N, C-alpha and C positions, 0 to 999 in steps of 0.2 A: 060792411059789417053784417054778420049773420045774426040770426035770431038767437036767443038764449038756448033754445033747444039744439040748434046747430052747433053752438059752441060747446055745449055739454057732450054731444055726440063726438065732436072732434077731440075733446079732452079725454073722454072715455077710450077712444081708439088709440090715442097716444099712450095712455097708461097701459092698455093692453099690449101694445107693441113693446113697450119698455119691460113689462113683466115677462113677456115671451122671450125677449133677448136675455134677461137676467136668468131665467130658467135654462135657456140653452147654454149659457156660459157655465152655469153650475153643473149641468149634466156633462159637458165637455170636460170639466175639471175632474169630475168623478170618474169618467171613463179613462181619462189620461192616467190618473193615479192607479186605477185598477190594472190597466195594461203595464204600467211601470212595475207594479208588484209582481205580476205574472212573468214578466220578462226577467226581473231580477231573480226570482226563485228558479226559473228555467236555467238561467246561466250559472247560478251558484250551485244548485242541487239537482238539476235535471228533473225538476218537479213541475210536472204539467198534468193537471187533471181537470176533468169537466166539472167535478164536485167543488173543487177550489174556486173555479171561475164562477160557478153558480152561486156559491156563498158570498164572494166578493160582490157580485151583482146585487145582493140584497142590502148591502151597506150603503146608505145614502149620505152619511155624515162625512164631510171633507176632512174634519179633524181625525176621525177614526181611520180614514184611508191613509191619511199622512202618517199617523202612528203605526199603521201596518207596513207602510213602505220603510219607515226607519227600522222597524223590527226585522223586516226581511233583509235589510242591509247588515245587521249585526249579529243575528242568531248563528250559532255554530252548526246547527243541523236542521234539516227540513221538519223533523218531528217537533222541534222546539217552536217553529213558526206555527205549525198546525195546532199545537197546544195553546199557544197564545191566542190564536184565532178563535178557538173553542171557548176559551175563558171570556171572551167578549160577550157571549150570549147570555 
């Protein structure tokens, strides 16, 4: 058995590892959704722009990114998507 200090250090390390893993998973989901949005817009409308990619990088909410992916799938033209994205601000 370790001392109380050692146990606290071990517990803190475990919490740090767990938080790091959760952050990594969140960031992975964000990046996957961003890429799916960009791919879908490229396929549907031949829309590829650094400005769009940059704007998507600023969005950290998974719910918002999911909403944008759904919108990218159903809009009838690229400008509609761009307007939807602009209205999020």
